[in-house]
N, C-alpha and C positions, 0 to 999 in steps of 0.2 A: 814604549808603552810603560805605564806605571804598573806597579804590582796590583793595585786595585782593579785596574782595567783587565789585567790578565786573569785575575780570580773571577771577575764577573763573566768574562768570555768562557772560561772553563765551566763555570756553573751553568751557563746557557747551553753550552755544547753538550753537557752531560744529560740534560733533560730534553734535548732536541728530538731524539728518537721517539720518546714517549709522546711528546706533543704531536709529532707527525702521525704516529699511529692513531692517536685519539682523533685527530682531524680527519684522517682517512675513514675511520669508523663512522664519524658523524656524517661525512659526505655520503657514504654507502647507505646509511639509515635514511637520510633525506631523499636519496634517489629511489630507494625501495618504497618509502612512504608515498612519494609523489606518484609513482607508477600505480600503486594500489588505489590511491584516491582517483586518479584518472580512469582506471579500469572500472571502479564502482560507479563513477558518473556515466560512463559509456553504457554500462549494464542498466543503470536506472533509466536512461533515455530510451534505450532499446526496449526495455520492459514497458515503459509508458506508451511508446508507439504501438507495440504489439497489443497491449491491453486495450488501447483505444480502438484499434482496428478490429480485433476479434471480440472485444467486449461489447461493442455497439451492435454487432450482428446478433449476438446472443441475447442482449437486453431487448432488442426490438422483437425477437421471437418470444421472449418472456412477456413483454408488454401485450403482444397480440394474444397470447394464450391467456393472460390475465383478463383481457377484455372479453374473450370468449367465455371464460368461467364466470365472470360477473354477469354476463348476459344470461347464461344458463341459470344462475342463482336468482336473478331477477324474474325470469320466467317461472321458475319453480315457486318463488314467493308469491307471485301473482296467482298462480294456480291454487296454492294453499289458501290464500286470502279469499278467493272465490268459493272454495269448498267450505270455508268457515262461515262465510256469509249465507250460503245455502243451508248449512246445518242450523244456524241461528234462526233463519226464516222458518224452517220446518218446526223448530222447537216452539217458536212464537205461535205458529198456526195450531200446533197441538194444544198449547196452553189455552188459546182462545176457544178452542172447541170444547174444552173441559169446563 
């Protein structure tokens, strides 16, 4: 081997440990990151499934309660409108009598 090749080999060998350590760190970070991403996806899917299953039962109850409330409000509004009509009719009758 020529002296140039020997010097290049020694230089490569000197930095080999650092390169291997950096590579191992990068591999560990990539593994941990991929595990975290997969875990988040699984949690998101499970959350969506649970939300859809339990959310629908609660929303249907809320919808039926809203229908009941709106029916009650409509009844009260109709009663109030009838009372207003009766009051106006009585006022007109009183004015006509005067």
